[in-house]
PyMOL CGO cylinders between C-alpha atoms (Angstrom):
from pymol import cmd
from pymol.cgo import CYLINDER

trace = [
    CYLINDER, -15.92, 14.53, -13.47, -16.46, 17.78, -11.59, 0.3, 1, 1, 1, 1, 1, 1,
    CYLINDER, -16.46, 17.78, -11.59, -14.63, 16.39, -8.50, 0.3, 1, 1, 1, 1, 1, 1,
    CYLINDER, -14.63, 16.39, -8.50, -11.32, 15.50, -10.15, 0.3, 1, 1, 1, 1, 1, 1,
    CYLINDER, -11.32, 15.50, -10.15, -9.72, 18.93, -9.83, 0.3, 1, 1, 1, 1, 1, 1,
    CYLINDER, -9.72, 18.93, -9.83, -10.34, 19.36, -6.05, 0.3, 1, 1, 1, 1, 1, 1,
    CYLINDER, -10.34, 19.36, -6.05, -9.11, 15.80, -5.45, 0.3, 1, 1, 1, 1, 1, 1,
    CYLINDER, -9.11, 15.80, -5.45, -5.94, 16.56, -7.39, 0.3, 1, 1, 1, 1, 1, 1,
    CYLINDER, -5.94, 16.56, -7.39, -5.39, 19.78, -5.42, 0.3, 1, 1, 1, 1, 1, 1,
    CYLINDER, -5.39, 19.78, -5.42, -5.91, 17.88, -2.15, 0.3, 1, 1, 1, 1, 1, 1,
    CYLINDER, -5.91, 17.88, -2.15, -3.48, 15.14, -3.20, 0.3, 1, 1, 1, 1, 1, 1,
    CYLINDER, -3.48, 15.14, -3.20, -0.80, 17.63, -4.23, 0.3, 1, 1, 1, 1, 1, 1,
    CYLINDER, -0.80, 17.63, -4.23, -1.31, 19.65, -1.04, 0.3, 1, 1, 1, 1, 1, 1,
    CYLINDER, -1.31, 19.65, -1.04, -0.92, 16.63, 1.21, 0.3, 1, 1, 1, 1, 1, 1,
    CYLINDER, -0.92, 16.63, 1.21, 2.15, 15.51, -0.70, 0.3, 1, 1, 1, 1, 1, 1,
    CYLINDER, 2.15, 15.51, -0.70, 3.76, 18.92, -0.24, 0.3, 1, 1, 1, 1, 1, 1,
    CYLINDER, 3.76, 18.92, -0.24, 2.88, 19.05, 3.46, 0.3, 1, 1, 1, 1, 1, 1,
    CYLINDER, 2.88, 19.05, 3.46, 4.22, 15.58, 4.21, 0.3, 1, 1, 1, 1, 1, 1,
    CYLINDER, 4.22, 15.58, 4.21, 7.36, 16.06, 2.13, 0.3, 1, 1, 1, 1, 1, 1,
    CYLINDER, 7.36, 16.06, 2.13, 8.59, 18.41, 4.85, 0.3, 1, 1, 1, 1, 1, 1,
    CYLINDER, 8.59, 18.41, 4.85, 8.30, 15.60, 7.40, 0.3, 1, 1, 1, 1, 1, 1,
    CYLINDER, 8.30, 15.60, 7.40, 11.63, 13.87, 7.52, 0.3, 1, 1, 1, 1, 1, 1,
    CYLINDER, 11.63, 13.87, 7.52, 14.10, 12.04, 9.69, 0.3, 1, 1, 1, 1, 1, 1,
    CYLINDER, 14.10, 12.04, 9.69, 16.87, 14.52, 8.81, 0.3, 1, 1, 1, 1, 1, 1,
    CYLINDER, 16.87, 14.52, 8.81, 18.56, 15.93, 11.91, 0.3, 1, 1, 1, 1, 1, 1,
    CYLINDER, 18.56, 15.93, 11.91, 21.64, 17.45, 10.31, 0.3, 1, 1, 1, 1, 1, 1,
    CYLINDER, 21.64, 17.45, 10.31, 23.26, 18.50, 7.06, 0.3, 1, 1, 1, 1, 1, 1,
    CYLINDER, 23.26, 18.50, 7.06, 26.89, 19.50, 6.54, 0.3, 1, 1, 1, 1, 1, 1,
    CYLINDER, 26.89, 19.50, 6.54, 28.16, 20.96, 3.28, 0.3, 1, 1, 1, 1, 1, 1,
    CYLINDER, 28.16, 20.96, 3.28, 31.49, 19.61, 2.09, 0.3, 1, 1, 1, 1, 1, 1,
    CYLINDER, 31.49, 19.61, 2.09, 32.42, 22.98, 0.62, 0.3, 1, 1, 1, 1, 1, 1,
    CYLINDER, 32.42, 22.98, 0.62, 31.19, 25.51, -1.87, 0.3, 1, 1, 1, 1, 1, 1,
    CYLINDER, 31.19, 25.51, -1.87, 33.01, 23.91, -4.80, 0.3, 1, 1, 1, 1, 1, 1,
    CYLINDER, 33.01, 23.91, -4.80, 31.33, 20.53, -4.38, 0.3, 1, 1, 1, 1, 1, 1,
    CYLINDER, 31.33, 20.53, -4.38, 27.77, 19.28, -4.83, 0.3, 1, 1, 1, 1, 1, 1,
    CYLINDER, 27.77, 19.28, -4.83, 28.12, 16.77, -2.01, 0.3, 1, 1, 1, 1, 1, 1,
    CYLINDER, 28.12, 16.77, -2.01, 26.66, 17.09, 1.47, 0.3, 1, 1, 1, 1, 1, 1,
    CYLINDER, 26.66, 17.09, 1.47, 26.72, 14.87, 4.55, 0.3, 1, 1, 1, 1, 1, 1,
    CYLINDER, 26.72, 14.87, 4.55, 23.22, 14.13, 5.81, 0.3, 1, 1, 1, 1, 1, 1,
    CYLINDER, 23.22, 14.13, 5.81, 22.47, 12.79, 9.29, 0.3, 1, 1, 1, 1, 1, 1,
    CYLINDER, 22.47, 12.79, 9.29, 19.21, 10.90, 9.72, 0.3, 1, 1, 1, 1, 1, 1,
    CYLINDER, 19.21, 10.90, 9.72, 17.58, 9.60, 12.90, 0.3, 1, 1, 1, 1, 1, 1,
    CYLINDER, 17.58, 9.60, 12.90, 15.82, 6.27, 12.46, 0.3, 1, 1, 1, 1, 1, 1,
    CYLINDER, 15.82, 6.27, 12.46, 13.85, 4.53, 15.20, 0.3, 1, 1, 1, 1, 1, 1,
    CYLINDER, 13.85, 4.53, 15.20, 13.95, 0.76, 15.16, 0.3, 1, 1, 1, 1, 1, 1,
    CYLINDER, 13.95, 0.76, 15.16, 10.41, -0.12, 13.99, 0.3, 1, 1, 1, 1, 1, 1,
    CYLINDER, 10.41, -0.12, 13.99, 10.11, -3.07, 16.40, 0.3, 1, 1, 1, 1, 1, 1,
    CYLINDER, 10.11, -3.07, 16.40, 12.16, -1.69, 19.29, 0.3, 1, 1, 1, 1, 1, 1,
    CYLINDER, 12.16, -1.69, 19.29, 11.01, 1.93, 19.73, 0.3, 1, 1, 1, 1, 1, 1,
    CYLINDER, 11.01, 1.93, 19.73, 13.51, 2.43, 22.57, 0.3, 1, 1, 1, 1, 1, 1,
    CYLINDER, 13.51, 2.43, 22.57, 16.41, 2.37, 20.07, 0.3, 1, 1, 1, 1, 1, 1,
    CYLINDER, 16.41, 2.37, 20.07, 17.34, 5.23, 17.74, 0.3, 1, 1, 1, 1, 1, 1,
    CYLINDER, 17.34, 5.23, 17.74, 20.07, 4.99, 15.11, 0.3, 1, 1, 1, 1, 1, 1,
    CYLINDER, 20.07, 4.99, 15.11, 21.78, 8.05, 13.66, 0.3, 1, 1, 1, 1, 1, 1,
    CYLINDER, 21.78, 8.05, 13.66, 23.08, 7.38, 10.17, 0.3, 1, 1, 1, 1, 1, 1,
    CYLINDER, 23.08, 7.38, 10.17, 25.37, 9.75, 8.31, 0.3, 1, 1, 1, 1, 1, 1,
    CYLINDER, 25.37, 9.75, 8.31, 25.84, 9.43, 4.57, 0.3, 1, 1, 1, 1, 1, 1,
    CYLINDER, 25.84, 9.43, 4.57, 26.89, 11.56, 1.63, 0.3, 1, 1, 1, 1, 1, 1,
    CYLINDER, 26.89, 11.56, 1.63, 24.40, 12.75, -0.95, 0.3, 1, 1, 1, 1, 1, 1,
    CYLINDER, 24.40, 12.75, -0.95, 25.70, 14.01, -4.26, 0.3, 1, 1, 1, 1, 1, 1,
    CYLINDER, 25.70, 14.01, -4.26, 23.08, 16.32, -5.77, 0.3, 1, 1, 1, 1, 1, 1,
    CYLINDER, 23.08, 16.32, -5.77, 24.03, 16.02, -9.43, 0.3, 1, 1, 1, 1, 1, 1,
    CYLINDER, 24.03, 16.02, -9.43, 25.41, 12.47, -9.57, 0.3, 1, 1, 1, 1, 1, 1,
    CYLINDER, 25.41, 12.47, -9.57, 23.53, 9.34, -10.63, 0.3, 1, 1, 1, 1, 1, 1,
    CYLINDER, 23.53, 9.34, -10.63, 24.87, 7.52, -7.59, 0.3, 1, 1, 1, 1, 1, 1,
    CYLINDER, 24.87, 7.52, -7.59, 25.64, 8.61, -4.04, 0.3, 1, 1, 1, 1, 1, 1,
    CYLINDER, 25.64, 8.61, -4.04, 28.92, 7.47, -2.45, 0.3, 1, 1, 1, 1, 1, 1,
    CYLINDER, 28.92, 7.47, -2.45, 28.79, 4.21, -0.49, 0.3, 1, 1, 1, 1, 1, 1,
    CYLINDER, 28.79, 4.21, -0.49, 30.42, 5.43, 2.74, 0.3, 1, 1, 1, 1, 1, 1,
    CYLINDER, 30.42, 5.43, 2.74, 28.18, 5.75, 5.77, 0.3, 1, 1, 1, 1, 1, 1,
    CYLINDER, 28.18, 5.75, 5.77, 28.43, 5.74, 9.54, 0.3, 1, 1, 1, 1, 1, 1,
    CYLINDER, 28.43, 5.74, 9.54, 25.97, 4.54, 12.16, 0.3, 1, 1, 1, 1, 1, 1,
    CYLINDER, 25.97, 4.54, 12.16, 25.56, 5.13, 15.90, 0.3, 1, 1, 1, 1, 1, 1,
    CYLINDER, 25.56, 5.13, 15.90, 22.65, 3.50, 17.75, 0.3, 1, 1, 1, 1, 1, 1,
    CYLINDER, 22.65, 3.50, 17.75, 21.65, 4.24, 21.33, 0.3, 1, 1, 1, 1, 1, 1,
    CYLINDER, 21.65, 4.24, 21.33, 18.95, 3.38, 23.80, 0.3, 1, 1, 1, 1, 1, 1,
    CYLINDER, 18.95, 3.38, 23.80, 16.58, 6.36, 23.78, 0.3, 1, 1, 1, 1, 1, 1,
    CYLINDER, 16.58, 6.36, 23.78, 13.64, 4.78, 25.57, 0.3, 1, 1, 1, 1, 1, 1,
    CYLINDER, 13.64, 4.78, 25.57, 12.48, 1.57, 27.19, 0.3, 1, 1, 1, 1, 1, 1,
    CYLINDER, 12.48, 1.57, 27.19, 13.47, -1.77, 25.69, 0.3, 1, 1, 1, 1, 1, 1,
    CYLINDER, 13.47, -1.77, 25.69, 10.98, -4.38, 26.83, 0.3, 1, 1, 1, 1, 1, 1,
    CYLINDER, 10.98, -4.38, 26.83, 11.08, -8.21, 26.76, 0.3, 1, 1, 1, 1, 1, 1,
    CYLINDER, 11.08, -8.21, 26.76, 8.14, -8.28, 24.33, 0.3, 1, 1, 1, 1, 1, 1,
    CYLINDER, 8.14, -8.28, 24.33, 10.16, -6.12, 21.90, 0.3, 1, 1, 1, 1, 1, 1,
    CYLINDER, 10.16, -6.12, 21.90, 13.00, -8.67, 21.92, 0.3, 1, 1, 1, 1, 1, 1,
    CYLINDER, 13.00, -8.67, 21.92, 10.54, -11.59, 21.69, 0.3, 1, 1, 1, 1, 1, 1,
    CYLINDER, 10.54, -11.59, 21.69, 9.11, -10.15, 18.45, 0.3, 1, 1, 1, 1, 1, 1,
    CYLINDER, 9.11, -10.15, 18.45, 12.37, -9.74, 16.51, 0.3, 1, 1, 1, 1, 1, 1,
    CYLINDER, 12.37, -9.74, 16.51, 14.17, -12.11, 14.15, 0.3, 1, 1, 1, 1, 1, 1,
    CYLINDER, 14.17, -12.11, 14.15, 16.83, -13.95, 16.17, 0.3, 1, 1, 1, 1, 1, 1,
    CYLINDER, 16.83, -13.95, 16.17, 18.61, -15.66, 13.27, 0.3, 1, 1, 1, 1, 1, 1,
    CYLINDER, 18.61, -15.66, 13.27, 22.31, -15.04, 12.57, 0.3, 1, 1, 1, 1, 1, 1,
    CYLINDER, 22.31, -15.04, 12.57, 21.28, -12.94, 9.54, 0.3, 1, 1, 1, 1, 1, 1,
    CYLINDER, 21.28, -12.94, 9.54, 18.94, -10.75, 11.56, 0.3, 1, 1, 1, 1, 1, 1,
    CYLINDER, 18.94, -10.75, 11.56, 16.57, -8.57, 9.59, 0.3, 1, 1, 1, 1, 1, 1,
    CYLINDER, 16.57, -8.57, 9.59, 16.70, -5.42, 7.49, 0.3, 1, 1, 1, 1, 1, 1,
    CYLINDER, 16.70, -5.42, 7.49, 14.97, -2.63, 9.40, 0.3, 1, 1, 1, 1, 1, 1,
    CYLINDER, 14.97, -2.63, 9.40, 15.74, 0.24, 7.03, 0.3, 1, 1, 1, 1, 1, 1,
    CYLINDER, 15.74, 0.24, 7.03, 16.66, 0.59, 3.36, 0.3, 1, 1, 1, 1, 1, 1,
    CYLINDER, 16.66, 0.59, 3.36, 17.27, 3.67, 1.21, 0.3, 1, 1, 1, 1, 1, 1,
    CYLINDER, 17.27, 3.67, 1.21, 18.10, 3.83, -2.49, 0.3, 1, 1, 1, 1, 1, 1,
    CYLINDER, 18.10, 3.83, -2.49, 21.42, 5.51, -3.28, 0.3, 1, 1, 1, 1, 1, 1,
    CYLINDER, 21.42, 5.51, -3.28, 21.37, 5.07, -7.04, 0.3, 1, 1, 1, 1, 1, 1,
    CYLINDER, 21.37, 5.07, -7.04, 19.22, 4.44, -10.06, 0.3, 1, 1, 1, 1, 1, 1,
    CYLINDER, 19.22, 4.44, -10.06, 21.46, 1.41, -10.61, 0.3, 1, 1, 1, 1, 1, 1,
    CYLINDER, 21.46, 1.41, -10.61, 20.34, -0.84, -7.72, 0.3, 1, 1, 1, 1, 1, 1,
    CYLINDER, 20.34, -0.84, -7.72, 22.68, 0.49, -5.02, 0.3, 1, 1, 1, 1, 1, 1,
    CYLINDER, 22.68, 0.49, -5.02, 21.12, 0.98, -1.61, 0.3, 1, 1, 1, 1, 1, 1,
    CYLINDER, 21.12, 0.98, -1.61, 22.03, 1.64, 2.00, 0.3, 1, 1, 1, 1, 1, 1,
    CYLINDER, 22.03, 1.64, 2.00, 20.59, -0.92, 4.39, 0.3, 1, 1, 1, 1, 1, 1,
    CYLINDER, 20.59, -0.92, 4.39, 20.52, -1.27, 8.16, 0.3, 1, 1, 1, 1, 1, 1,
    CYLINDER, 20.52, -1.27, 8.16, 20.20, -4.77, 9.56, 0.3, 1, 1, 1, 1, 1, 1,
    CYLINDER, 20.20, -4.77, 9.56, 19.47, -5.62, 13.21, 0.3, 1, 1, 1, 1, 1, 1,
    CYLINDER, 19.47, -5.62, 13.21, 21.09, -8.77, 14.65, 0.3, 1, 1, 1, 1, 1, 1,
    CYLINDER, 21.09, -8.77, 14.65, 20.39, -10.10, 18.14, 0.3, 1, 1, 1, 1, 1, 1,
    CYLINDER, 20.39, -10.10, 18.14, 23.46, -11.26, 20.10, 0.3, 1, 1, 1, 1, 1, 1,
    CYLINDER, 23.46, -11.26, 20.10, 21.97, -13.28, 22.95, 0.3, 1, 1, 1, 1, 1, 1,
    CYLINDER, 21.97, -13.28, 22.95, 25.35, -14.38, 24.35, 0.3, 1, 1, 1, 1, 1, 1,
    CYLINDER, 25.35, -14.38, 24.35, 26.48, -10.77, 24.84, 0.3, 1, 1, 1, 1, 1, 1,
    CYLINDER, 26.48, -10.77, 24.84, 23.02, -9.42, 25.67, 0.3, 1, 1, 1, 1, 1, 1,
    CYLINDER, 23.02, -9.42, 25.67, 23.19, -6.88, 22.83, 0.3, 1, 1, 1, 1, 1, 1,
    CYLINDER, 23.19, -6.88, 22.83, 21.55, -5.68, 19.66, 0.3, 1, 1, 1, 1, 1, 1,
    CYLINDER, 21.55, -5.68, 19.66, 23.87, -5.16, 16.68, 0.3, 1, 1, 1, 1, 1, 1,
    CYLINDER, 23.87, -5.16, 16.68, 23.03, -2.65, 13.97, 0.3, 1, 1, 1, 1, 1, 1,
    CYLINDER, 23.03, -2.65, 13.97, 24.96, -3.10, 10.73, 0.3, 1, 1, 1, 1, 1, 1,
    CYLINDER, 24.96, -3.10, 10.73, 24.74, -0.47, 8.00, 0.3, 1, 1, 1, 1, 1, 1,
    CYLINDER, 24.74, -0.47, 8.00, 26.06, -1.46, 4.59, 0.3, 1, 1, 1, 1, 1, 1,
    CYLINDER, 26.06, -1.46, 4.59, 26.03, -0.62, 0.91, 0.3, 1, 1, 1, 1, 1, 1,
    CYLINDER, 26.03, -0.62, 0.91, 24.68, -3.25, -1.47, 0.3, 1, 1, 1, 1, 1, 1,
    CYLINDER, 24.68, -3.25, -1.47, 27.17, -2.34, -4.19, 0.3, 1, 1, 1, 1, 1, 1,
    CYLINDER, 27.17, -2.34, -4.19, 30.86, -3.21, -4.16, 0.3, 1, 1, 1, 1, 1, 1,
    CYLINDER, 30.86, -3.21, -4.16, 33.19, -0.19, -4.24, 0.3, 1, 1, 1, 1, 1, 1,
    CYLINDER, 33.19, -0.19, -4.24, 36.92, -0.63, -4.86, 0.3, 1, 1, 1, 1, 1, 1,
    CYLINDER, 36.92, -0.63, -4.86, 36.67, -4.34, -4.03, 0.3, 1, 1, 1, 1, 1, 1,
    CYLINDER, 36.67, -4.34, -4.03, 34.78, -3.79, -0.79, 0.3, 1, 1, 1, 1, 1, 1,
    CYLINDER, 34.78, -3.79, -0.79, 31.22, -3.48, 0.44, 0.3, 1, 1, 1, 1, 1, 1,
    CYLINDER, 31.22, -3.48, 0.44, 31.28, -0.44, 2.73, 0.3, 1, 1, 1, 1, 1, 1,
    CYLINDER, 31.28, -0.44, 2.73, 29.82, -1.12, 6.17, 0.3, 1, 1, 1, 1, 1, 1,
    CYLINDER, 29.82, -1.12, 6.17, 29.69, 0.14, 9.76, 0.3, 1, 1, 1, 1, 1, 1,
    CYLINDER, 29.69, 0.14, 9.76, 28.55, -1.42, 13.03, 0.3, 1, 1, 1, 1, 1, 1,
    CYLINDER, 28.55, -1.42, 13.03, 26.94, -0.12, 16.22, 0.3, 1, 1, 1, 1, 1, 1,
    CYLINDER, 26.94, -0.12, 16.22, 25.75, -2.02, 19.29, 0.3, 1, 1, 1, 1, 1, 1,
    CYLINDER, 25.75, -2.02, 19.29, 23.11, -1.38, 21.92, 0.3, 1, 1, 1, 1, 1, 1,
    CYLINDER, 23.11, -1.38, 21.92, 23.58, -3.20, 25.21, 0.3, 1, 1, 1, 1, 1, 1,
    CYLINDER, 23.58, -3.20, 25.21, 20.50, -4.68, 26.84, 0.3, 1, 1, 1, 1, 1, 1,
    CYLINDER, 20.50, -4.68, 26.84, 22.24, -4.63, 30.24, 0.3, 1, 1, 1, 1, 1, 1,
    CYLINDER, 22.24, -4.63, 30.24, 20.07, -3.00, 32.93, 0.3, 1, 1, 1, 1, 1, 1,
    CYLINDER, 20.07, -3.00, 32.93, 17.04, -2.77, 30.62, 0.3, 1, 1, 1, 1, 1, 1,
    CYLINDER, 17.04, -2.77, 30.62, 13.79, -4.63, 31.23, 0.3, 1, 1, 1, 1, 1, 1,
    CYLINDER, 13.79, -4.63, 31.23, 14.87, -6.96, 28.39, 0.3, 1, 1, 1, 1, 1, 1,
    CYLINDER, 14.87, -6.96, 28.39, 18.16, -7.88, 30.12, 0.3, 1, 1, 1, 1, 1, 1,
    CYLINDER, 18.16, -7.88, 30.12, 18.63, -11.66, 29.83, 0.3, 1, 1, 1, 1, 1, 1,
    CYLINDER, 18.63, -11.66, 29.83, 21.73, -11.81, 32.05, 0.3, 1, 1, 1, 1, 1, 1,
    CYLINDER, 21.73, -11.81, 32.05, 19.75, -11.58, 35.27, 0.3, 1, 1, 1, 1, 1, 1,
]
cmd.load_cgo(trace, "trace")
């Protein structure tokens, strides 16, 4: 029983220290009369560390749900090796590499990686899981494998 308080202090301290660690690289206010900001996050592909995606999305501080619009730009920021490509899902659906909740009502922002062997590219599709005005908002970015060690066109 005498050790519970120090353990709680340690747990709270580590939570506070790690809460400052984030992927946020930018924040733009949409004006002083709005509670909405554009956040820009940098996300490394967990299986292809040579690819970084920058995702911009709006966060509404006092709303139950953030807007669905987002933008994505992915670039080669390091080596892309054949073993990285060998380890990924090569189906037409690809795989979700990142997901973030945008609402308490099941809306989320997801990023899916799809391998395009014919065009020697990786496709990164960001999309909202909730329909807005008759449309699922989405954006696409590609990373060419041309002239990388994983280039299959050689």
